[in-house]
N, C-alpha and C positions, 0 to 999 in steps of 0.2 A: 525397763529401768524403773526402781522406785522412785516416785515423785518426792520430792522434798517438801518441806513445809510451805505453806502457801507464802508467796511474798510479801513483804508488808506493803500496805498503800501507803501512799503519802497523805499525811494530814492535810485535809482541804477544808475551805469554808465553804458555806452554803451559797452556791453559784445557781445561777437560772441555768437552765438547759441552753438557751439561746447563747451564753457567754462560753458554755463548754464547747458548742459546735463552732465558736469563733477561735477556739485554742487557749481562753484563759485559764487561768489556775491562781492558786493563792500560796503566797509562801513568802521567804526571806531571801534577802541577797547579801549577806554579811558574811558568807564562807565560812561559818560555822561548822562544826562536824554533826551536828543536830539535823533531823529532817525538816523538810520545810514548816514554818509555824502554822499551827493550826488556830489561830486567833482571828477570830470571825471579823476583827475590824483590820485585817490586813488588804492590801490591795493587789489584785492579779497583776499590776503592772509591776510590782516591788520584786516578782519573780525572774531574777537573771542568770541563776546557776552559781556554782561552786566557784570561788575565785581561783585561777590556777596561774595568776601570773608572777608567783614566785618560784615556779617551777623553771630549775635551770637548764641551759644547754648542756647537752652531753657531746663532747666534740667528738669523742669515739664513736658513739651511736651515729651522729649526723654524718660521720664521713662513709659510711656505708651507704646512703642514700645514693641512687644512681642520678645523674645528671637532668634528666627530664623532670624529675621533682624538684630540684633546686634551682633550676635555671630562673626561674621567675620570682623566687625567694618566698613563696605561698605553698601551703599544703591545702590543695583543693579536695575538698570532700563531699561527696554524693550522698544524699540523705532524703528519704520522705518524710517531711516534717508534719506529719499527721498522726504519729505515732507515740503520744504521751504516755510516760513520762520520759521515754528513750530520745525521741526527737519530735519536736513540734514549734509552732511559732507562739511567740509572745504576744502580748495583749495590740502591740502595735502591728500585728499581721504580717511582720516580716523578718524579724530578728530569730533565728534558730535558738531552742534553749532545749535541756533536756540532758540525761547523763550521759548518752553516748556524744551530744555536742561537747559536753564538758570534758570528757575522755579525748576527743580528738583535738581540743583546743590545748589539752595537757600534752599531747603527744608533739603537736607542732612546737610548742615549747622546748620539749627535749630535742629535737632537731632544729632548732634556730630558726624557724619559720614562721610565716604569719598564716594563721588558720584561716581557711576560707571554706565556711561550710555552706553548700548550694542545694537548694530545695529543687527535687526531681520527684517523678512517679517511682514508685518501689520497683516496678518491673523493667524500668530503663536503666537502673543503676549498674547492674552487673554486666551488662554489654558495654557501657561507657568508660569503665574503670581502665586506666592505662592508656586513655586518649583524651577522653573530657575530664575525667577525673583522676586523681594521682590515687585514692582510696574511696572505697563505700563504708559507710557506717551506717547501718540503718536495721538494727534488730534482725540481722541474715543467721537464720539456724544454720549451722553446718552440716549440709547433706552430702552424700555420695554424688548424687545428679549435680550440685551446684559445684561440687569439687571437679569435675568434668570441664567446667567452663573457667573456673578463676581458682586463684588460691586462698587461702584463710589463715588469720592468724586469731586464736580465740581471746575473747576478751569479757565474757560473761555467761553464767548460765540460766536459762529460762527454761520454764516449761510451756504447756497450752493450757487454757482454762475456758469454761464456759460462763456465759452471763444471760441471765432472765430477768423479766421484770421482777419487782419486789413480791415476794410471797407465791412465785413461780404459777401464776393464774391460769397458764395453759398446759400447766403439769406435764412439762417438758422432762423426759426421761432419755439421758445421753445413751441407754443403750437400746433404745428404739426411737429414731428420727424419723422414720417413714410417715410420710405425710405432714411433715413440717417444714417451716423456713428460717434456713440459716444463713445468718449475715456472715461474710467473710471479706477481708481484704484482698484484692485482685494479686497473684503471683505469691502468696504466701503458702508456706506449707500447712497451713489450716484449710485453706481453700481446695488444695490438692486432698487432704484428708476427708473433706466434706463430699467433695465429688467422688471418693471412693465410696463412702457410705451411700451416696446418691444410687450409684449404679448397683450397688448390692440390694438395695431397695427395688430395684426394679428386676434384676434377676429374680429375686424371690416372690416377684409378683405381688409387692405390697404397694402401699400408695406412695405416690411420688414425692421425693424430699426435693424441695426446691432451693437451690443454693443460691442466694443473693449476693453476689460480688460486686463491691465497690472501690475505686481507685483510693478513696481516703478512708482511715480506720475511724474518723468523726462521723462521716455518714454511715459506717457499719453501725455505731453506736446510736445513731439517730434513729436507724431503723427498727432497733429493739425497743426503746423509748417510746417511738410513735406507733408500735405495733405492726408495723410493714413486715417484720421479722420476728418470730418467735424467740429465737436465741442467737447469740454471735459467739464465735470462737477465735481467739486471739492469744498472743503469747501473755504468760500470766501477768507480768508487770504492768502491762499495758490495761490487761482485763481488770486488776486492782485499781488502777489509777481513774480509769473510766466509771468504775461504780463510784469512787470517792467524791467525784467531780458532777455525779448526776444526784445530788442531796436526796439520797436515798431511794431513786426510784429505780434502781438495777440491784441485784446481788450475783454473787459468783454461785453456780451450780456445780456441786461436789468438789472434788480436790483437784489440785494442779496436778496435770499429768505429763508423762513423757518428757521430763527435764533432759535438755540437752545443751551442748555449747552454742553459743552465738559468736560470730567472728567478723573480723574487719577484712573487707575483700580487696584484694590484690591482683595486679594482672598475672593472669596464668604463665607459671616458670619463671617468675621474676625472683630469682632468689637472693638477689642481693636487697630487694624492698622487703621480701619475707623477713630476712634476718634482722634488718633495721628496725621494721614495726614490732616484731617479735620482743628484740631486745628493749625496746622504748617501753612496752606494755608491762614489761617484767621489772624495768626500774619503778614505773610509776607504781606498780603492786608492792614492790619491797621497801620502796619510801615513804608508803602510806597514803601517798594522795590519791591513789586509786580508791581504797575503801572511803575516804572522806567525801570523794564525790558521790560515791554510792549511798553513803550515810545521808547526806545532804537531802537525796532525793527518795530516800525511805526504801530503797532496793539492796541493800547491803546481804540479803540472804542469798542473792546472784552472784555473789564474788566469788571468784576463782583465786587459787593460789600459784598457778604455774599457767602461763601463756604457751601455747603448743601452735606448731605451724601443721596446717592441713590434716588434722585429728577430725574424722566424720563423727557426728553425734547422733545422726538420724538417718533413716532410710529416704 
């Protein structure tokens, strides 16, 4: 698939690396259609997300929800809050923020439920949907392999991107990564791809490619900034945001590649929940709330026009 143009990075103030690793960011919280403010005087604590409180309950859509979702009055969402700008923790270290978080809150409004986003390790979310979590929203690329375990409702398009130190001092060439150290987040499709490349290096008798997997994307970013890894591989909006937040220490290498749908995770075979979530996402797209959320975070290039159920986007 031809990669679309690079997703816009969220405008950011000059934060220290230490602040980045604590999940801090810079922006506004007035719910405007514009991306987060780039005013260097803004404070990280101001970033709270797009205000979705005006989104009204849709009774027809809410009626589609199964009882296990509605019985406690909450929409419980599993997410790995280390993946800015999609889902991460605000400066207080406990409040989830990001465009996926705002979409989740808007969905809850449509359902007439209270949004309950809960932090989890990325690789634990899919096995827990339908039991611990009603849904999972955590930058999950829709793949054939994942579709064997869960259902998906598409809500965003993202590619993959490489990031290196500014100026690419180690002369990284993504067409030949043998002998290099690649940082990735555990259980992501980027980890899978990096391991495939590593095996190919071994099969070709070339220098070993070392894949450095971390539970948290912030640790992946840290590894490149500090030189532990030569390059990291991540979803394009995540890479763009990390670059913006490291005060010029990192840069994107090459173009965004492999654009594919990301989706909301639903218990396998739960057609009732599939329909409810798909209709709710489509409602948010049609009434403009969805695009306003994405514009607030500067990632509107990943917007979709039609939400679909179980449409695979990647191998």
